[in-house]
N, C-alpha and C positions, 0 to 999 in steps of 0.2 A: 754265423750270420750277424749277430750283435757286434762282433769285432769289425766286420766289414763296414757296417753302417757308421760306427764310431770313426773309422778311418776316413770315410767319405765326408763326414761332417767336419772333421779336423782339416781336411784338404780345402774344403770350401771356405773355411775361416781363415786359413793361413796363406792361401795362394794370392789374394789381393796384396798382402804385405810383402809377399815374395817379389811380385811385380814392382812394387814401390822401391824396394831395396836393391834389386838386381837390374832394373832398367832405368833407374833415375826418372821414373815416370810420375812426376809430381802431380800432373793434372788428374791422375786417377784418384787422388785423395778425395776430390769432390764427388766422384762417382760412388765411392764407398760410403760417403755420408749422405748420399741421395740428393745432392745438390746439382742442379743443371746449370752449366755456365756457358752455354752457347758454343761448345766445342765440338769439333769433328775430329776424331782420333783414328789415325790410320796405322794399323799394325803391319809391319813388314819384316823381312828376314835380315836385312842388312842396312848399314848406314850408308849415307851418300859419301862420295869421295871429295867432290868439289861442287860449289854452287856457282861457279863461273861457267856459263855456257860454252865459252871458247875452248875450255879444257875438259869438258865433260865427255866421258867415253863409256859410261855405265848407266844401266836402267834406273838404279836407285837414286843417282844424282838427278837424272832427267825427271823423275817423279816430282821432286821438289822444285826444280827449275821451271817446270811447266806451269807452276802456280805463282811464281815470283815474276817471271819474264814473259814477254810476248814477242812474236815475230810479225813480219808484214802480213803474213797469211797464217792460217791454222787449219787443222783437220776438224771437220764437224764431228761432234761427240760420237765415238764408237765406229767411225767410218774412215775411209781413205779419201773422202771428197774434201776438196779445198774450199775454204770460205774466207772472206776478208777478215782482217784483224786490225793491226796498226795501219794498214793501207786500206782505204775505203774501196779502191778499185785499181785496175791495171790494164795496160794495153801492150800488145806484142806486135812488133813490126812484121810486115809481110814475109821478110826473109828469116824470121824467127830468131834473130840475133840481138835485137834491142827490146828490152823489157822496161817499161815506164810504169812506176807505181805512184799513186796519188795518196798522200798521207793524211791521217786524221789530224785535225787541229784541236787545240785546247787539251792535249794529253801531256801530263807531267810525270816525271820519274818520282820515285819514293823519296828522293832527297830534295824535291821541290824545284829541280831544274826542268827546263822545257825539252820535250821530245820534238825533234824536227829532222830534216834530211841530213844535217851535219852529224847528228847522233847515229843515224843509220850508216853513213859512210865511215865513221869512226869505228863502229862495231865490226864492220866487215874488213876494213883496211888493216886492223890489228891482227887479222888472221891471213893476210896475204903477204907475199914477199914484198919487201925484205923484213917486214916486222914478224912474220910467222915463225914460231918455234916448233920443235918436235913435239912439245906437250899439247899442241893444238891438234889433236888426233883426227878430228872430223873436218878440219878446215879445207884440206885439199879436196875431199869428197864433195862438200857442200859448195865450195866457191872455186874449184879448180878450173871451171869453164869460164870464169869471169875475166874479161880482158881489161875492163875499166869501169869506174863508177863516176857518174856526174850528178851534181845537185843544181839544176837550173834555178831552183828557188828553195825556200825553206820547207816546202811541203811537196816537192817532187823529187823522185830519185830515178835515175836512168842507169840500167846495167847494160853494158855492151859485152856480149858473149863472144868467145873465140870461134864458136860454131853453134848452129841451132841445137837447142837442147830442151825439149818439152818437159822432162822431169825436174827442171830447175824450180818450178813452182812447188813441187813436193819437198825439194831440198829446203826451201824457205820456211816450211812448216815444222821442221825438226826442232826438238828442244836442245839439241847439241849444235853448237856453232851459230845457228841462225838467229836466235833471239837478240833483241836490241838492248844494250847495256847503257847506263849512265856514263857519258864520257868523264864528267866531273868526279864521279865516285871512283872510277878506274884509275884516273890520274892521281887522285888523293890517296887511295889505298894500296895501289900497286899489287903485290902478290896477295895481300890480305883481302882483296875483293872477293876471292873464292870462298871466304868465310864470312863476309859481310856484304852480301850481294844487294844491288840496287837495280830494279827494273821498273816496268810500268804496269805490272800485272795486278790481279785482284787482291793478292796478298803481298805484304811486305815482310821482310825478314825481322825476326825478334830475337831468337837465341838458338844456339847449337851446343848441346852437350855430346861430344863425340862418342859414338858407340851407343848412345842412349836415345836422345830425341832431338828433333828440330821443331821449333815452335814459330808459326807464322801468325801475323795479325792482319785484320782486314785493312785494305788500303782505302781509306775514307775519301781520298780524292780520285778514285778510280773513274775513268771515263765512261764505263758501262755500269750495269747494275751492281750494287754492292753485294759481296758474298752472303749466302744464306746463313753460313756459320761464321761469326766474327773471328774465332780462333781455330786454326788448323794445326794439328800436331802429328808429326811423323814419328812413331814410336818403334824402336828396334826390339823385336822379340825373335831371336834366332831359331829357337826350337819350334818345329812345325806344330807339334801337339800342344805346346804351351800357348802358341799364338791363337790356335782354334779355341782353346780353353778360355783365353782372355776375352774373346768375343762372347763366348757363352756366359761368362761372368759379368758382362757389361762393362768391362774395363776399356775396351776399344770398340769402334763403331764399324770399321771396315778392315778386313784382313785379305792378304793376297798370298800367292805362292803356297797355296794349301796342297797337301797331299790328297789324292782322291779319297782315301779312307777317312781323313779328317773332314773333308767336304761332305761326305755321306753322313758322318756323325752329326755335323751341324744341321744338315737338312732334316735328319730325323728329329732333331730338337725344335724344329719349326722355324729355323733361321733361313732367310733368303740366301740361296747359293746360285752363283752365276759362272758361266764358262765362256771362255773366249779362245779361239784357235790362235796359236802363236804365229808371228810374222816370220815363218820359217819353213823349211823343208828338209826331211831326212830321206836320203836316197842311196841306192846301190848304183854306182856308176861303172861304165865299161870303157876300157881304152879302145876307142873306136878305130885307131890306126894300128892295131896290133891283133894278131890272131889269138883266139878265134872270133873276136868281137869286131873285126873289121867287116864282118858279114852282118847286115842288118837283120837277116832271118834268124841268126843265132842269138842276137841280142833280144829280138822279139820273143823267141822261144823260151829263153830264161825268164823273161818277164812273165810269161804265161804259166810258168811253173811255180811262181811264188804267190802264195795266197796272202794278200796284204791284210786280210782280216785276222788270220792267225798271227802274223807278225805284230800287228797293233796290240794284240791281247797281252803281249809281254809287258806293256806299259801300264796295265791295270787301271785304265781310265785316264791316264795322263797323255793320251795321244788320240788322234783321229786319222782314219785312212786318207790318203791323198789320191786324187784322181787325175793329177797332172802336175806341172811344174809350179803352179801358183797356189798359195793358201787362200782360203775363203776371204772375201772382203776386198780383194784387190781388183782394180780395173782389168778386165779380161778374164777373170775367173768365171768358169761356166760349171755350175753344179751338175748340169746334165751331160757333161763331157763323157764320152764313152772311152775311157782309158783301156789299155790292153787288159782284158779280163783274164781271170784265172781259168786256164783251159789245158790241163795236162795232155789230153789226147791230141789236140791241135798242135801243142808244142812238140810232141814227138814226131808228128808228120813234118814239121818245119826242120827239125834237127836231121831227120832222115834225108830230106831233100838237100840239106847243106853238107851232107857227107858224114854225119855223125850218128848213123843208124846203130852202130855198135856202142855208143855212149860218148859222153862229153866229160872232160876233166879240165878244171882251171883252178887258178889261185886267186884268193881274195885277200887283199891287205886291209888292215883295220887298225884303229887306235884303241888304247886300253881304257882310257877314262871316259866318264859320262860327259856329254855335251848338252847344251840347252835344247837342241833339236833331237837328242837321243839320251834321255836320262838313264836308260838302262846300261849305257856304256857300249863301246864297239865290240868287245868280245862276246857279250851276251847276244847282241844283235846278229853278229856273224854266225854264231852257233845256231841260232834260230833259222837263219837262211840256209845254212848247211843242211839242217834236218829236212827242210822243205824240199830242197833239190835232191837229197838222197832218196826220198820216196819215189822219185821219178828216174832213179838210176844215174843221176848226174853227180859226179864226184868233185869234191872241192877240198882245197888245202887252205887253211887260214894262217896268216902270218900277221901278228900284231906288234905294235910299236907304241912307245911313249908318244905324246902328241907332237913334240918337236921332231923326233925321229920319223914319225909317220909323214909329216909334211914333206920331208926330204925324199922318203920313199915314193910318195905320190908324184913329186916333181920328176923323179927319175924313172917313172913308169914301171915300178916293180910290180910283179904279179900280172894278172889279166883284168881284174875288177877291183873296185875299192868302195869302202863305205865312206860317205861324206855327207855334208849338209850345209845349209846356208841360213843366215838370219838377215833379213832385209834391214836397211838403214832408213829408207825414206818412204816406204809404203807405196812405191811405184813399181809396176811390172818390169820396167827396164832394169831395175836393180836385181831381178832374178834372171830374166831372159837374155838381155844383152851381156851383162857381166859374166854369166856362167855358160852361155851357149853360143855366143858370137865367135866366129873363127878368129876375130881380131884379138880375142882374149886368150888364145892358146899359148902365145909365147910368154905372157906374164904368169901363166899357171892357173888363172882363175877358171878357164875352161878346161878342167882337169881331165875330162873325157876326150879331149882333142876332137870334139865333134865339128864337122864341117858340112854346111848345106848352104849353097849360094843363094837359094831362094829365101831361106830363113834369114841369112845375113841382110839381104836387101829389105825384107819386111821389118826387121828390128831397127834398121837405120831410118827407114820411113817413119816408124812410130816415134822415134826421137824428134823428127822434124814436125810432126803433126801436133798442133796445140788444141784441136777440138777433141774433147774426151770421147764422144761417140765414135768418131772416125778412128781414134787411136785404139779403142776397144775392139773394133772390127779387125783392125790390122793384127792386134795381138792374138785374137782368137784364130785367125788364119794361120799365124806362125805356130801356135800351140798344136793345131791339128797336124801340121807337118812334123813338128818335133816329136809328138806322140807316136806317129807312125815310124819314125826313125829309131825310136827307142834307145837313145844314148844312156838313159838312166832307167832304173826301176823306181817309180815314184812310190815311196813307202808311206810316209805319214807326216803329220804336222803335230807339234806339241799342243796340248790342251791345258790351258791355264785356268785355275779355279779360284774364285773370289767368294767372299761371304760378307754380309752386312747384318747389323742389328735390325730388328723389326721396325725400328723408328726411323731408319734411314730411307730416303726416297731420292730418286734422281741420279743415282750413281750408275754410270755406264762404263764398263771396262773398255779400254782402247786396245786394239790389236797390237800396237807397238809397245804396250806395257806402261804407258804413262797416261795421265788424264787430269785436265784441270778440274778442280773440286769445288769451285766457287758456287755452282748451281746445285750442289748436293744439300739437301735438307736433313736435319736431325731433330725431329719433333719429340 
């Protein structure tokens, strides 16, 4: 016992210096000395790739970008609701094709240059043909529907769209592609802009030690309220357990990407722990144009034979059950939705009526590696589903592939059913429902189930045209009801992300898309 106590004391003494030497985390020195320096230190698992919004394609880059840059609109903290940002307001033409934004005045970039409509046009045109390059990964998604941009005056911007598209507003709130950059800085720095970013946000860039930390300082010329913490540090601690321990020791103030076991440990130690459903869906899909799943009754029966509660347990706290195609928090999500319930007796009746009274056999194709929406990996999930179905006498054969080979097998319709998932880009239901379930998306492979329903197609297009949120929500709920009854997928679960803060931190709200502006977070 004495030896264990000595080891514990040794670790508590040595670990702070481990973080200093292995993470380059110099701000922690002040913490060890007990000196408060107005810092907010965010511990995360990976470093950013680029800080140029036009070329950002990863969550870790977006976390930093969301504090340096701003778009015309933004998400309200912790929600998918849109509110004004660099645009004070906007107007949409009756045909839904012309969007006019009225910009804030007296906003300046971190380099002292003026924000205006020309800066907006520059930020977007650098991502449109002919200037767009392959490195601008989200440019076509965010601005692919834009036909032209006009600037009637210095504080008005008009977008002409190729077709009506209500989710355009959500696109403009994304941290990738949509934020407005300083034209002067981009022209002066060229490719170096991604390492020396200049925006209008509450924080300005200070330094970046690759693989270790990024330090931001308050923007004292910010058009809105100054940040609660003058210094914001993003510190890389790759090991999950060490990241949790860094919070426990007071070396960081916020940590994310926690394993559920580490989150429970911190909670037991009295530290605030938060959870946020991921903007994703993990599902078992059926090839609806291929036997036996060209029969909706068979699809529904298999759905009724899978207990989603049992399946979700394999994630040990890192997932929550899905009740439909949308994750919580999105427009159209309905917590009271009655998805197809677990009902083995009813399922057997459906199978008998469909001609499978003597049993059903089919092949499931899957991928081998973990995915953000399926941290257990495809093989483990497929085995769990196989066991569920075996209890009801349904036989399955599992065929697994590497990720690249899997996508080819999926496109070629190998097997009868498949494991797949989706992570939304813009927090709009269109990015789940139209992209994955509209018959127009069959040819490009996004509608992997080859699902067709003319009524659903019409509803999803109607929702794209409708700019009034309440009416859009009604349309989506109608579509989801029809989709649920058609059962093209078994809605399995959504990831559950874990965050924790020190007891001194207030005002931190995790965002479902994985990024959050941190200027309103206090660290008393």
